[in-house]
Chimera marker file (.cmm) of the C-alpha trace (Angstrom):
<marker_set name="trace">
<marker id="1" x="0.000" y="0.000" z="0.000" r="1" g="1" b="0" radius="0.5"/>
<marker id="2" x="2.809" y="2.395" z="0.893" r="1" g="1" b="0" radius="0.5"/>
<marker id="3" x="4.608" y="1.835" z="-2.426" r="1" g="1" b="0" radius="0.5"/>
<marker id="4" x="1.381" y="2.283" z="-4.365" r="1" g="1" b="0" radius="0.5"/>
<marker id="5" x="0.669" y="5.589" z="-2.601" r="1" g="1" b="0" radius="0.5"/>
<marker id="6" x="4.179" y="6.862" z="-3.317" r="1" g="1" b="0" radius="0.5"/>
<marker id="7" x="3.847" y="5.869" z="-6.960" r="1" g="1" b="0" radius="0.5"/>
<marker id="8" x="0.545" y="7.735" z="-7.295" r="1" g="1" b="0" radius="0.5"/>
<marker id="9" x="1.986" y="10.831" z="-5.608" r="1" g="1" b="0" radius="0.5"/>
<marker id="10" x="5.014" y="10.685" z="-7.915" r="1" g="1" b="0" radius="0.5"/>
<marker id="11" x="2.833" y="10.426" z="-11.013" r="1" g="1" b="0" radius="0.5"/>
<marker id="12" x="0.674" y="13.329" z="-9.871" r="1" g="1" b="0" radius="0.5"/>
<marker id="13" x="3.722" y="15.515" z="-9.215" r="1" g="1" b="0" radius="0.5"/>
<marker id="14" x="5.357" y="14.677" z="-12.531" r="1" g="1" b="0" radius="0.5"/>
<marker id="15" x="2.155" y="15.504" z="-14.394" r="1" g="1" b="0" radius="0.5"/>
<marker id="16" x="1.900" y="18.816" z="-12.566" r="1" g="1" b="0" radius="0.5"/>
<marker id="17" x="5.546" y="19.705" z="-13.132" r="1" g="1" b="0" radius="0.5"/>
<marker id="18" x="5.357" y="19.062" z="-16.867" r="1" g="1" b="0" radius="0.5"/>
<marker id="19" x="1.909" y="20.509" z="-17.504" r="1" g="1" b="0" radius="0.5"/>
<marker id="20" x="2.146" y="23.266" z="-20.056" r="1" g="1" b="0" radius="0.5"/>
<marker id="21" x="0.177" y="26.456" z="-19.965" r="1" g="1" b="0" radius="0.5"/>
<marker id="22" x="-2.156" y="26.968" z="-22.886" r="1" g="1" b="0" radius="0.5"/>
<marker id="23" x="-3.078" y="30.292" z="-24.461" r="1" g="1" b="0" radius="0.5"/>
<marker id="24" x="-6.773" y="30.984" z="-23.892" r="1" g="1" b="0" radius="0.5"/>
<marker id="25" x="-7.230" y="32.603" z="-27.310" r="1" g="1" b="0" radius="0.5"/>
<marker id="26" x="-5.610" y="29.989" z="-29.545" r="1" g="1" b="0" radius="0.5"/>
<marker id="27" x="-5.511" y="26.865" z="-27.399" r="1" g="1" b="0" radius="0.5"/>
<marker id="28" x="-1.786" y="26.586" z="-28.182" r="1" g="1" b="0" radius="0.5"/>
<marker id="29" x="1.053" y="25.984" z="-25.740" r="1" g="1" b="0" radius="0.5"/>
<marker id="30" x="2.539" y="29.163" z="-24.285" r="1" g="1" b="0" radius="0.5"/>
<marker id="31" x="6.217" y="29.226" z="-25.213" r="1" g="1" b="0" radius="0.5"/>
<marker id="32" x="8.751" y="31.367" z="-27.052" r="1" g="1" b="0" radius="0.5"/>
<marker id="33" x="7.494" y="31.857" z="-30.613" r="1" g="1" b="0" radius="0.5"/>
<marker id="34" x="3.779" y="31.741" z="-29.842" r="1" g="1" b="0" radius="0.5"/>
<marker id="35" x="3.411" y="35.434" z="-30.646" r="1" g="1" b="0" radius="0.5"/>
<marker id="36" x="4.854" y="34.744" z="-34.119" r="1" g="1" b="0" radius="0.5"/>
<marker id="37" x="2.314" y="31.968" z="-34.632" r="1" g="1" b="0" radius="0.5"/>
<marker id="38" x="-0.494" y="34.240" z="-33.481" r="1" g="1" b="0" radius="0.5"/>
<marker id="39" x="0.638" y="37.058" z="-35.799" r="1" g="1" b="0" radius="0.5"/>
<marker id="40" x="1.179" y="34.881" z="-38.859" r="1" g="1" b="0" radius="0.5"/>
<marker id="41" x="-0.858" y="31.681" z="-38.582" r="1" g="1" b="0" radius="0.5"/>
<marker id="42" x="-3.921" y="31.958" z="-36.395" r="1" g="1" b="0" radius="0.5"/>
<marker id="43" x="-5.146" y="35.087" z="-38.113" r="1" g="1" b="0" radius="0.5"/>
<marker id="44" x="-6.363" y="32.784" z="-40.907" r="1" g="1" b="0" radius="0.5"/>
<marker id="45" x="-7.052" y="29.496" z="-39.113" r="1" g="1" b="0" radius="0.5"/>
<marker id="46" x="-7.502" y="28.194" z="-35.597" r="1" g="1" b="0" radius="0.5"/>
<marker id="47" x="-4.854" y="26.728" z="-33.361" r="1" g="1" b="0" radius="0.5"/>
<marker id="48" x="-6.624" y="23.407" z="-33.739" r="1" g="1" b="0" radius="0.5"/>
<marker id="49" x="-5.334" y="23.216" z="-37.325" r="1" g="1" b="0" radius="0.5"/>
<marker id="50" x="-1.779" y="23.351" z="-35.975" r="1" g="1" b="0" radius="0.5"/>
<marker id="51" x="-2.373" y="20.679" z="-33.346" r="1" g="1" b="0" radius="0.5"/>
<marker id="52" x="-3.693" y="18.138" z="-35.844" r="1" g="1" b="0" radius="0.5"/>
<marker id="53" x="-0.813" y="18.727" z="-38.287" r="1" g="1" b="0" radius="0.5"/>
<marker id="54" x="2.226" y="17.982" z="-36.126" r="1" g="1" b="0" radius="0.5"/>
<marker id="55" x="5.651" y="17.283" z="-37.537" r="1" g="1" b="0" radius="0.5"/>
<marker id="56" x="9.371" y="17.998" z="-37.312" r="1" g="1" b="0" radius="0.5"/>
<marker id="57" x="11.029" y="21.267" z="-38.382" r="1" g="1" b="0" radius="0.5"/>
<marker id="58" x="11.210" y="20.200" z="-42.054" r="1" g="1" b="0" radius="0.5"/>
<marker id="59" x="7.492" y="19.372" z="-41.992" r="1" g="1" b="0" radius="0.5"/>
<marker id="60" x="6.658" y="22.826" z="-40.623" r="1" g="1" b="0" radius="0.5"/>
<marker id="61" x="9.018" y="24.524" z="-43.082" r="1" g="1" b="0" radius="0.5"/>
<marker id="62" x="7.125" y="22.830" z="-45.943" r="1" g="1" b="0" radius="0.5"/>
<marker id="63" x="3.767" y="23.831" z="-44.435" r="1" g="1" b="0" radius="0.5"/>
<marker id="64" x="4.952" y="27.414" z="-44.145" r="1" g="1" b="0" radius="0.5"/>
<marker id="65" x="6.055" y="27.388" z="-47.780" r="1" g="1" b="0" radius="0.5"/>
<marker id="66" x="2.672" y="26.004" z="-48.856" r="1" g="1" b="0" radius="0.5"/>
<marker id="67" x="0.893" y="28.741" z="-46.889" r="1" g="1" b="0" radius="0.5"/>
<marker id="68" x="3.013" y="31.357" z="-48.652" r="1" g="1" b="0" radius="0.5"/>
<marker id="69" x="2.695" y="29.962" z="-52.180" r="1" g="1" b="0" radius="0.5"/>
<marker id="70" x="-0.885" y="28.733" z="-52.163" r="1" g="1" b="0" radius="0.5"/>
<marker id="71" x="-2.627" y="30.935" z="-49.613" r="1" g="1" b="0" radius="0.5"/>
<marker id="72" x="-0.856" y="34.291" z="-49.756" r="1" g="1" b="0" radius="0.5"/>
<marker id="73" x="1.037" y="34.278" z="-46.477" r="1" g="1" b="0" radius="0.5"/>
<marker id="74" x="3.555" y="37.099" z="-46.650" r="1" g="1" b="0" radius="0.5"/>
<marker id="75" x="7.323" y="36.706" z="-46.403" r="1" g="1" b="0" radius="0.5"/>
<marker id="76" x="8.620" y="36.524" z="-42.856" r="1" g="1" b="0" radius="0.5"/>
<marker id="77" x="11.921" y="37.938" z="-41.715" r="1" g="1" b="0" radius="0.5"/>
<marker id="78" x="14.425" y="35.191" z="-40.918" r="1" g="1" b="0" radius="0.5"/>
<marker id="79" x="14.314" y="35.696" z="-37.135" r="1" g="1" b="0" radius="0.5"/>
<marker id="80" x="10.518" y="35.469" z="-36.970" r="1" g="1" b="0" radius="0.5"/>
<marker id="81" x="10.540" y="32.480" z="-39.321" r="1" g="1" b="0" radius="0.5"/>
<marker id="82" x="13.100" y="30.675" z="-37.155" r="1" g="1" b="0" radius="0.5"/>
<marker id="83" x="11.168" y="31.401" z="-33.928" r="1" g="1" b="0" radius="0.5"/>
<marker id="84" x="7.959" y="30.183" z="-35.560" r="1" g="1" b="0" radius="0.5"/>
<marker id="85" x="9.539" y="26.969" z="-36.885" r="1" g="1" b="0" radius="0.5"/>
<marker id="86" x="11.300" y="26.277" z="-33.575" r="1" g="1" b="0" radius="0.5"/>
<marker id="87" x="8.053" y="26.800" z="-31.667" r="1" g="1" b="0" radius="0.5"/>
<marker id="88" x="6.038" y="24.520" z="-33.939" r="1" g="1" b="0" radius="0.5"/>
<marker id="89" x="8.614" y="21.735" z="-34.109" r="1" g="1" b="0" radius="0.5"/>
<marker id="90" x="9.197" y="21.823" z="-30.342" r="1" g="1" b="0" radius="0.5"/>
<marker id="91" x="5.576" y="21.970" z="-29.226" r="1" g="1" b="0" radius="0.5"/>
<marker id="92" x="3.773" y="20.279" z="-32.117" r="1" g="1" b="0" radius="0.5"/>
<marker id="93" x="6.075" y="17.578" z="-33.399" r="1" g="1" b="0" radius="0.5"/>
<marker id="94" x="3.313" y="14.968" z="-33.263" r="1" g="1" b="0" radius="0.5"/>
<marker id="95" x="-0.196" y="14.987" z="-34.582" r="1" g="1" b="0" radius="0.5"/>
<marker id="96" x="-2.912" y="15.070" z="-31.966" r="1" g="1" b="0" radius="0.5"/>
<marker id="97" x="-6.349" y="13.575" z="-32.449" r="1" g="1" b="0" radius="0.5"/>
<marker id="98" x="-8.812" y="16.358" z="-31.696" r="1" g="1" b="0" radius="0.5"/>
<marker id="99" x="-12.432" y="15.332" z="-31.470" r="1" g="1" b="0" radius="0.5"/>
<marker id="100" x="-15.337" y="17.706" z="-31.957" r="1" g="1" b="0" radius="0.5"/>
<marker id="101" x="-16.565" y="16.911" z="-28.449" r="1" g="1" b="0" radius="0.5"/>
<marker id="102" x="-13.629" y="18.630" z="-26.764" r="1" g="1" b="0" radius="0.5"/>
<link id1="1" id2="2" r="1" g="1" b="0" radius="0.2"/>
<link id1="2" id2="3" r="1" g="1" b="0" radius="0.2"/>
<link id1="3" id2="4" r="1" g="1" b="0" radius="0.2"/>
<link id1="4" id2="5" r="1" g="1" b="0" radius="0.2"/>
<link id1="5" id2="6" r="1" g="1" b="0" radius="0.2"/>
<link id1="6" id2="7" r="1" g="1" b="0" radius="0.2"/>
<link id1="7" id2="8" r="1" g="1" b="0" radius="0.2"/>
<link id1="8" id2="9" r="1" g="1" b="0" radius="0.2"/>
<link id1="9" id2="10" r="1" g="1" b="0" radius="0.2"/>
<link id1="10" id2="11" r="1" g="1" b="0" radius="0.2"/>
<link id1="11" id2="12" r="1" g="1" b="0" radius="0.2"/>
<link id1="12" id2="13" r="1" g="1" b="0" radius="0.2"/>
<link id1="13" id2="14" r="1" g="1" b="0" radius="0.2"/>
<link id1="14" id2="15" r="1" g="1" b="0" radius="0.2"/>
<link id1="15" id2="16" r="1" g="1" b="0" radius="0.2"/>
<link id1="16" id2="17" r="1" g="1" b="0" radius="0.2"/>
<link id1="17" id2="18" r="1" g="1" b="0" radius="0.2"/>
<link id1="18" id2="19" r="1" g="1" b="0" radius="0.2"/>
<link id1="19" id2="20" r="1" g="1" b="0" radius="0.2"/>
<link id1="20" id2="21" r="1" g="1" b="0" radius="0.2"/>
<link id1="21" id2="22" r="1" g="1" b="0" radius="0.2"/>
<link id1="22" id2="23" r="1" g="1" b="0" radius="0.2"/>
<link id1="23" id2="24" r="1" g="1" b="0" radius="0.2"/>
<link id1="24" id2="25" r="1" g="1" b="0" radius="0.2"/>
<link id1="25" id2="26" r="1" g="1" b="0" radius="0.2"/>
<link id1="26" id2="27" r="1" g="1" b="0" radius="0.2"/>
<link id1="27" id2="28" r="1" g="1" b="0" radius="0.2"/>
<link id1="28" id2="29" r="1" g="1" b="0" radius="0.2"/>
<link id1="29" id2="30" r="1" g="1" b="0" radius="0.2"/>
<link id1="30" id2="31" r="1" g="1" b="0" radius="0.2"/>
<link id1="31" id2="32" r="1" g="1" b="0" radius="0.2"/>
<link id1="32" id2="33" r="1" g="1" b="0" radius="0.2"/>
<link id1="33" id2="34" r="1" g="1" b="0" radius="0.2"/>
<link id1="34" id2="35" r="1" g="1" b="0" radius="0.2"/>
<link id1="35" id2="36" r="1" g="1" b="0" radius="0.2"/>
<link id1="36" id2="37" r="1" g="1" b="0" radius="0.2"/>
<link id1="37" id2="38" r="1" g="1" b="0" radius="0.2"/>
<link id1="38" id2="39" r="1" g="1" b="0" radius="0.2"/>
<link id1="39" id2="40" r="1" g="1" b="0" radius="0.2"/>
<link id1="40" id2="41" r="1" g="1" b="0" radius="0.2"/>
<link id1="41" id2="42" r="1" g="1" b="0" radius="0.2"/>
<link id1="42" id2="43" r="1" g="1" b="0" radius="0.2"/>
<link id1="43" id2="44" r="1" g="1" b="0" radius="0.2"/>
<link id1="44" id2="45" r="1" g="1" b="0" radius="0.2"/>
<link id1="45" id2="46" r="1" g="1" b="0" radius="0.2"/>
<link id1="46" id2="47" r="1" g="1" b="0" radius="0.2"/>
<link id1="47" id2="48" r="1" g="1" b="0" radius="0.2"/>
<link id1="48" id2="49" r="1" g="1" b="0" radius="0.2"/>
<link id1="49" id2="50" r="1" g="1" b="0" radius="0.2"/>
<link id1="50" id2="51" r="1" g="1" b="0" radius="0.2"/>
<link id1="51" id2="52" r="1" g="1" b="0" radius="0.2"/>
<link id1="52" id2="53" r="1" g="1" b="0" radius="0.2"/>
<link id1="53" id2="54" r="1" g="1" b="0" radius="0.2"/>
<link id1="54" id2="55" r="1" g="1" b="0" radius="0.2"/>
<link id1="55" id2="56" r="1" g="1" b="0" radius="0.2"/>
<link id1="56" id2="57" r="1" g="1" b="0" radius="0.2"/>
<link id1="57" id2="58" r="1" g="1" b="0" radius="0.2"/>
<link id1="58" id2="59" r="1" g="1" b="0" radius="0.2"/>
<link id1="59" id2="60" r="1" g="1" b="0" radius="0.2"/>
<link id1="60" id2="61" r="1" g="1" b="0" radius="0.2"/>
<link id1="61" id2="62" r="1" g="1" b="0" radius="0.2"/>
<link id1="62" id2="63" r="1" g="1" b="0" radius="0.2"/>
<link id1="63" id2="64" r="1" g="1" b="0" radius="0.2"/>
<link id1="64" id2="65" r="1" g="1" b="0" radius="0.2"/>
<link id1="65" id2="66" r="1" g="1" b="0" radius="0.2"/>
<link id1="66" id2="67" r="1" g="1" b="0" radius="0.2"/>
<link id1="67" id2="68" r="1" g="1" b="0" radius="0.2"/>
<link id1="68" id2="69" r="1" g="1" b="0" radius="0.2"/>
<link id1="69" id2="70" r="1" g="1" b="0" radius="0.2"/>
<link id1="70" id2="71" r="1" g="1" b="0" radius="0.2"/>
<link id1="71" id2="72" r="1" g="1" b="0" radius="0.2"/>
<link id1="72" id2="73" r="1" g="1" b="0" radius="0.2"/>
<link id1="73" id2="74" r="1" g="1" b="0" radius="0.2"/>
<link id1="74" id2="75" r="1" g="1" b="0" radius="0.2"/>
<link id1="75" id2="76" r="1" g="1" b="0" radius="0.2"/>
<link id1="76" id2="77" r="1" g="1" b="0" radius="0.2"/>
<link id1="77" id2="78" r="1" g="1" b="0" radius="0.2"/>
<link id1="78" id2="79" r="1" g="1" b="0" radius="0.2"/>
<link id1="79" id2="80" r="1" g="1" b="0" radius="0.2"/>
<link id1="80" id2="81" r="1" g="1" b="0" radius="0.2"/>
<link id1="81" id2="82" r="1" g="1" b="0" radius="0.2"/>
<link id1="82" id2="83" r="1" g="1" b="0" radius="0.2"/>
<link id1="83" id2="84" r="1" g="1" b="0" radius="0.2"/>
<link id1="84" id2="85" r="1" g="1" b="0" radius="0.2"/>
<link id1="85" id2="86" r="1" g="1" b="0" radius="0.2"/>
<link id1="86" id2="87" r="1" g="1" b="0" radius="0.2"/>
<link id1="87" id2="88" r="1" g="1" b="0" radius="0.2"/>
<link id1="88" id2="89" r="1" g="1" b="0" radius="0.2"/>
<link id1="89" id2="90" r="1" g="1" b="0" radius="0.2"/>
<link id1="90" id2="91" r="1" g="1" b="0" radius="0.2"/>
<link id1="91" id2="92" r="1" g="1" b="0" radius="0.2"/>
<link id1="92" id2="93" r="1" g="1" b="0" radius="0.2"/>
<link id1="93" id2="94" r="1" g="1" b="0" radius="0.2"/>
<link id1="94" id2="95" r="1" g="1" b="0" radius="0.2"/>
<link id1="95" id2="96" r="1" g="1" b="0" radius="0.2"/>
<link id1="96" id2="97" r="1" g="1" b="0" radius="0.2"/>
<link id1="97" id2="98" r="1" g="1" b="0" radius="0.2"/>
<link id1="98" id2="99" r="1" g="1" b="0" radius="0.2"/>
<link id1="99" id2="100" r="1" g="1" b="0" radius="0.2"/>
<link id1="100" id2="101" r="1" g="1" b="0" radius="0.2"/>
<link id1="101" id2="102" r="1" g="1" b="0" radius="0.2"/>
</marker_set>
Protein backbone atom coordinates (compact mmCIF):
# COMPACT_ATOMS: atom_id res chain seq x y z
CA UNK A 1 0.00 0.00 0.00
CA UNK A 2 2.81 2.40 0.89
CA UNK A 3 4.61 1.84 -2.43
CA UNK A 4 1.38 2.28 -4.36
CA UNK A 5 0.67 5.59 -2.60
CA UNK A 6 4.18 6.86 -3.32
CA UNK A 7 3.85 5.87 -6.96
CA UNK A 8 0.54 7.73 -7.29
CA UNK A 9 1.99 10.83 -5.61
CA UNK A 10 5.01 10.69 -7.91
CA UNK A 11 2.83 10.43 -11.01
CA UNK A 12 0.67 13.33 -9.87
CA UNK A 13 3.72 15.52 -9.21
CA UNK A 14 5.36 14.68 -12.53
CA UNK A 15 2.15 15.50 -14.39
CA UNK A 16 1.90 18.82 -12.57
CA UNK A 17 5.55 19.70 -13.13
CA UNK A 18 5.36 19.06 -16.87
CA UNK A 19 1.91 20.51 -17.50
CA UNK A 20 2.15 23.27 -20.06
CA UNK A 21 0.18 26.46 -19.96
CA UNK A 22 -2.16 26.97 -22.89
CA UNK A 23 -3.08 30.29 -24.46
CA UNK A 24 -6.77 30.98 -23.89
CA UNK A 25 -7.23 32.60 -27.31
CA UNK A 26 -5.61 29.99 -29.54
CA UNK A 27 -5.51 26.87 -27.40
CA UNK A 28 -1.79 26.59 -28.18
CA UNK A 29 1.05 25.98 -25.74
CA UNK A 30 2.54 29.16 -24.29
CA UNK A 31 6.22 29.23 -25.21
CA UNK A 32 8.75 31.37 -27.05
CA UNK A 33 7.49 31.86 -30.61
CA UNK A 34 3.78 31.74 -29.84
CA UNK A 35 3.41 35.43 -30.65
CA UNK A 36 4.85 34.74 -34.12
CA UNK A 37 2.31 31.97 -34.63
CA UNK A 38 -0.49 34.24 -33.48
CA UNK A 39 0.64 37.06 -35.80
CA UNK A 40 1.18 34.88 -38.86
CA UNK A 41 -0.86 31.68 -38.58
CA UNK A 42 -3.92 31.96 -36.40
CA UNK A 43 -5.15 35.09 -38.11
CA UNK A 44 -6.36 32.78 -40.91
CA UNK A 45 -7.05 29.50 -39.11
CA UNK A 46 -7.50 28.19 -35.60
CA UNK A 47 -4.85 26.73 -33.36
CA UNK A 48 -6.62 23.41 -33.74
CA UNK A 49 -5.33 23.22 -37.32
CA UNK A 50 -1.78 23.35 -35.98
CA UNK A 51 -2.37 20.68 -33.35
CA UNK A 52 -3.69 18.14 -35.84
CA UNK A 53 -0.81 18.73 -38.29
CA UNK A 54 2.23 17.98 -36.13
CA UNK A 55 5.65 17.28 -37.54
CA UNK A 56 9.37 18.00 -37.31
CA UNK A 57 11.03 21.27 -38.38
CA UNK A 58 11.21 20.20 -42.05
CA UNK A 59 7.49 19.37 -41.99
CA UNK A 60 6.66 22.83 -40.62
CA UNK A 61 9.02 24.52 -43.08
CA UNK A 62 7.13 22.83 -45.94
CA UNK A 63 3.77 23.83 -44.44
CA UNK A 64 4.95 27.41 -44.15
CA UNK A 65 6.06 27.39 -47.78
CA UNK A 66 2.67 26.00 -48.86
CA UNK A 67 0.89 28.74 -46.89
CA UNK A 68 3.01 31.36 -48.65
CA UNK A 69 2.69 29.96 -52.18
CA UNK A 70 -0.89 28.73 -52.16
CA UNK A 71 -2.63 30.94 -49.61
CA UNK A 72 -0.86 34.29 -49.76
CA UNK A 73 1.04 34.28 -46.48
CA UNK A 74 3.56 37.10 -46.65
CA UNK A 75 7.32 36.71 -46.40
CA UNK A 76 8.62 36.52 -42.86
CA UNK A 77 11.92 37.94 -41.72
CA UNK A 78 14.43 35.19 -40.92
CA UNK A 79 14.31 35.70 -37.13
CA UNK A 80 10.52 35.47 -36.97
CA UNK A 81 10.54 32.48 -39.32
CA UNK A 82 13.10 30.68 -37.15
CA UNK A 83 11.17 31.40 -33.93
CA UNK A 84 7.96 30.18 -35.56
CA UNK A 85 9.54 26.97 -36.88
CA UNK A 86 11.30 26.28 -33.58
CA UNK A 87 8.05 26.80 -31.67
CA UNK A 88 6.04 24.52 -33.94
CA UNK A 89 8.61 21.73 -34.11
CA UNK A 90 9.20 21.82 -30.34
CA UNK A 91 5.58 21.97 -29.23
CA UNK A 92 3.77 20.28 -32.12
CA UNK A 93 6.08 17.58 -33.40
CA UNK A 94 3.31 14.97 -33.26
CA UNK A 95 -0.20 14.99 -34.58
CA UNK A 96 -2.91 15.07 -31.97
CA UNK A 97 -6.35 13.57 -32.45
CA UNK A 98 -8.81 16.36 -31.70
CA UNK A 99 -12.43 15.33 -31.47
CA UNK A 100 -15.34 17.71 -31.96
CA UNK A 101 -16.56 16.91 -28.45
CA UNK A 102 -13.63 18.63 -26.76
